[in-house]
C-alpha positions in Angstrom: -15.6 19.7 7.8 -14.0 18.1 10.5 -10.5 18.7 9.1 -11.6 22.6 8.7 -12.0 22.7 12.1 -9.1 21.0 13.1 -6.8 23.9 10.7 -8.7 26.9 12.3 -8.3 25.2 15.7 -4.5 25.1 15.1 -4.5 28.4 14.3 -6.0 29.8 17.6 -3.9 27.9 19.1 -0.6 29.5 17.0 -2.4 32.7 17.9 -2.2 31.7 21.5 1.4 31.0 21.7 2.4 33.8 19.8 0.8 36.1 22.5 2.1 33.3 25.6 5.7 34.2 24.1 5.4 38.0 23.8 3.8 38.9 27.0 0.8 40.4 25.4 -2.8 39.6 25.9 -6.2 39.4 23.2 -8.1 41.9 23.3 -9.1 41.8 19.5 -13.2 42.8 19.8 -15.5 40.1 18.5 -18.8 40.2 17.0 -20.4 37.3 18.2 -22.0 38.0 21.8 -20.7 34.4 23.1 -18.6 31.9 23.1 -18.9 28.0 22.4 -19.3 26.7 25.4 -18.4 22.9 24.5 -15.3 24.0 22.7 -14.5 25.4 26.3 -15.2 22.9 28.4 -15.2 19.7 26.2 -13.7 20.1 22.7 -10.6 22.7 22.1 -8.0 20.0 21.1 -7.1 19.9 24.6 -6.6 23.7 25.4 -9.5 23.7 27.2 -10.8 22.4 31.1 -11.0 19.0 30.5 -7.6 19.2 29.7 -6.7 21.6 32.2 -8.1 19.4 34.4 -6.2 16.1 33.8 -2.9 17.7 33.9 -3.7 19.7 36.9 -5.6 18.0 39.6 -2.9 16.2 41.5 -0.8 19.4 41.8 -4.2 21.4 42.8 -5.0 18.6 45.7 -1.7 19.2 47.2 -0.9 23.2 46.6 -4.9 23.7 47.9 -4.7 21.5 50.7 -2.0 23.1 52.4 -3.4 26.3 51.6 -6.2 25.3 53.5 -4.6 23.8 56.2 -2.2 26.4 56.9 -5.1 29.0 56.9 -7.4 26.8 58.7 -9.4 27.2 55.5 -9.6 30.9 55.6 -8.0 31.3 52.5 -8.9 30.5 49.0 -6.7 28.9 46.3 -7.7 28.8 42.8 -5.3 27.5 39.8 -6.6 29.5 36.6 -5.2 29.4 32.8 -6.5 31.1 29.9 -7.3 29.9 26.4 -8.7 31.2 23.0 -11.9 29.5 22.3 -14.4 29.9 18.7 -17.6 32.1 19.0 -20.8 31.2 18.0 -22.5 33.0 15.1 -25.7 35.4 16.2 -26.7 35.9 12.6 -26.8 35.0 9.1 -27.0 31.5 7.4 -24.1 30.2 9.6 -26.1 31.0 13.1 -25.1 28.8 15.6 -22.2 27.4 14.5 -19.1 28.2 16.1 -16.6 30.8 14.6 -13.1 30.4 14.9 -11.9 33.9 13.0 -13.5 35.5 16.1 -12.6 33.2 19.1 -13.1 34.6 22.5 -10.6 34.1 25.5 -11.9 31.9 27.8 -10.5 31.3 31.6 -10.3 28.0 33.4 -10.6 27.7 37.3 -9.9 25.1 39.8 -10.8 25.7 43.3 -10.1 23.3 46.1 -12.4 23.3 49.1 -12.4 22.2 52.3 -13.6 18.6 51.3 -13.0 18.3 47.4 -12.3 20.1 43.9 -14.5 21.7 41.7 -14.4 23.4 38.5 -15.8 26.0 36.4 -15.2 28.1 33.1 -16.0 31.9 32.4 -15.4 34.7 29.3 -15.9 37.8 28.6 -18.9 38.7 26.2 -17.4 39.7 22.4 -13.4 39.3 24.2 -14.3 42.7 25.5 -12.1 43.1 28.5 -14.5 45.3 29.9 -17.5 43.2 29.1 -20.3 41.3 30.9 -18.7 38.3 32.5 -20.2 35.0 30.8 -20.0 31.3 31.4 -22.2 28.1 32.0 -22.1 24.5 32.5 -22.6 22.3 30.2 -24.0 18.9 29.3 -21.2 16.2 30.3 -20.0 14.1 27.9 -20.2 9.7 28.5 -17.3 10.3 31.0 -17.8 13.3 33.6 -15.2 15.7 34.3 -12.3 14.2 36.7 -13.4 17.8 39.4 -17.0 18.2 38.5 -17.4 21.8 36.7 -20.3 23.8 38.7 -21.6 28.0 37.5 -18.9 30.3 38.4 -21.1 31.8 41.1 -20.9 28.9 42.8 -16.9 29.3 43.8 -16.9 32.7 43.7 -19.6 32.9 46.5 -17.8 30.4 48.5 -14.7 32.4 48.3 -16.7 35.9 49.8 -15.8 35.3 53.2 -12.1 34.0 53.0 -9.2 36.5 54.1 -7.9 36.4 50.5 -7.9 34.2 47.7 -4.5 33.2 46.2 -4.9 33.0 42.2 -1.8 30.8 40.7 -1.8 31.5 36.9 -0.2 29.1 34.2 0.2 32.0 31.9 0.2 35.7 31.1 -3.4 36.6 29.8 -5.3 36.3 32.4 -7.5 39.7 33.0 -7.2 41.2 36.2 -10.9 42.9 36.1 -11.9 39.0 35.9 -10.3 38.8 39.5 -11.3 42.8 40.3 -14.8 42.0 40.1 -15.5 38.3 41.6 -13.0 38.0 44.4 -11.8 40.3 47.9 -8.8 40.4 48.5 -6.8 38.0 46.0 -2.8 37.9 45.1 -1.9 36.2 41.9 1.2 34.1 41.7 2.5 32.5 38.5 3.1 29.0 38.4 6.4 27.9 39.5 7.2 31.3 41.7 6.7 28.9 45.1 9.0 26.0 44.5 8.2 24.8 48.4 4.8 24.2 49.5 5.7 25.4 52.5 6.6 29.2 51.8 2.6 29.3 51.8 2.9 28.8 55.6 4.9 32.4 55.9 2.9 34.0 52.9 -0.3 33.4 54.6 0.8 34.4 58.3 2.5 37.4 56.7 -0.9 39.1 55.4 -3.2 38.0 57.8 -0.3 39.9 60.3 -0.1 42.5 56.9 -4.8 42.4 56.8 -4.8 43.2 60.4 -2.8 46.6 60.6 -6.4 47.6 58.2 -9.3 48.9 60.3 -11.4 48.3 56.9 -9.8 47.5 53.6 -13.2 49.5 52.0 -12.5 52.8 54.1 -12.7 55.1 50.8 -9.1 57.3 52.5 -7.4 54.3 51.3 -8.5 54.4 47.8 -5.0 56.5 46.7 -3.0 54.4 48.4 -0.9 51.5 47.2 1.3 49.1 49.0 4.3 47.0 49.1 5.0 44.0 50.8 8.5 42.0 51.3 8.8 38.4 53.6 10.7 35.7 53.6 9.7 32.4 53.4 10.0 28.8 54.8 12.4 27.5 53.0 14.3 31.0 52.8 13.6 32.7 49.6 12.4 35.9 49.3 9.4 37.4 47.9 7.9 41.2 47.2 4.0 41.9 46.7 2.7 44.2 45.6 -1.4 45.8 46.2 -3.5 48.4 45.1 -7.1 48.7 46.9 -9.5 48.4 44.1 -13.8 48.3 44.6 -12.6 48.5 48.5 -10.5 45.2 48.2 -7.2 44.3 48.3 -6.0 43.1 44.4 -2.2 42.5 43.2 0.2 40.3 42.6 3.4 38.2 45.0 7.0 37.6 43.2 9.3 36.1 44.1 13.0 38.0 44.9 16.6 36.5 42.7 18.7 39.5 41.9 20.9 37.7 39.2 22.6 41.0 38.7 22.2 44.3 40.3 20.5 45.9 37.4 17.4 44.0 38.1 16.6 45.8 41.6 16.1 49.2 39.9 14.1 46.6 36.7 11.8 44.5 39.6 11.0 48.0 41.3 9.7 50.1 37.9 7.8 46.8 37.6 6.2 47.5 40.6 5.6 51.0 40.9 4.3 50.8 37.6 1.4 48.7 38.6 0.9 51.1 41.2 -1.6 53.5 41.7 -1.4 55.1 44.3 0.6 58.6 45.5 1.2 57.5 48.5 2.9 53.9 48.8 3.3 51.9 52.4 6.4 49.4 52.5 6.0 46.7 54.7 7.6 44.2 56.3 10.6 44.2 58.5 13.6 43.3 55.3 14.0 44.7 52.3 16.6 43.0 50.2 18.7 45.6 49.2 15.4 47.3 47.9 15.1 50.7 49.9 17.8 52.3 47.5 16.2 52.0 44.4 13.2 52.0 46.0 13.5 55.5 47.6 15.1 56.9 44.1 11.8 56.0 42.0 9.5 57.1 44.5 11.4 61.1 44.8 11.8 60.9 40.4 8.2 60.4 40.4 7.0 62.3 42.7 5.5 59.2 45.5 5.3 59.5 48.8 7.0 56.8 50.9 6.2 55.0 53.9 7.7 52.4 55.8 5.9 50.4 57.8 7.1 47.0 60.4 5.2 44.4 61.1 4.8 44.9 65.4 3.3 48.4 64.2 -0.5 49.1 66.2 -1.0 51.9 64.1 -3.8 51.2 61.2 -3.2 52.4 57.7 -6.2 53.8 57.9 -5.4 56.6 60.6 -3.0 58.4 58.4 -3.5 61.9 57.3 
């Protein structure tokens, strides 16, 4: 049985690696409702919460401490990674046993608190991208986790009053709907994007100022508007952010700008706009990084209204008709 489970685990890992390299997420539905919680936490061939903690504890504390320091603890910082875990058979002769043939995607989460750190995990029932979110604590092994695990609601409730939450992800298998539901304002940042931790200060200060340009984000008038932010970090690195208003919250992503060729500008602009849902897009910031022309051209070609806003503006986004 051990050998069979090992072979099935390797099959799951192979599928996961294929999806990572192709950039495709797994949305194959499972007949079983729940993932194997013990697998997600302790027993998934290292692709589990325990393994994520072992590999990332120091990095979490280093970066998370900077975010807490630079924001005066008004921003949250998460590190997340996703992996397939077997589901649990709900009927039949093998009821209660692990089913490696119908895996469910689990998300492992590390959270840097004000004084310490916490970990958690969640998944979507039946592996449906829109299914109910599930996750539970698991009885500790002989050796407890290096970062204590809590129910995911404990972390999301703590993040509720934060101005923004940085979600640093380690593979492309995340489900944005998870963060739309569980977090307030958030920005996804791929691991390795911010190479100098001092840039977190620039990112935080800039986007705190950006938030001040809203009377309130939950205004229904903003639902059909999207936002692009452009800033330079303390290190000199250039960043572009892009956000939609989802359920009265800012939801988006931050990327580094690093052009190798002229055509890279058009590629980046197209990528950004395909993620934006608003018919009106604000470009916020005092720099354009040679992106003004491709942004204007793309907007004209796709009948998107553009508005430019500099950081010294006193007008609120809510005031525009």
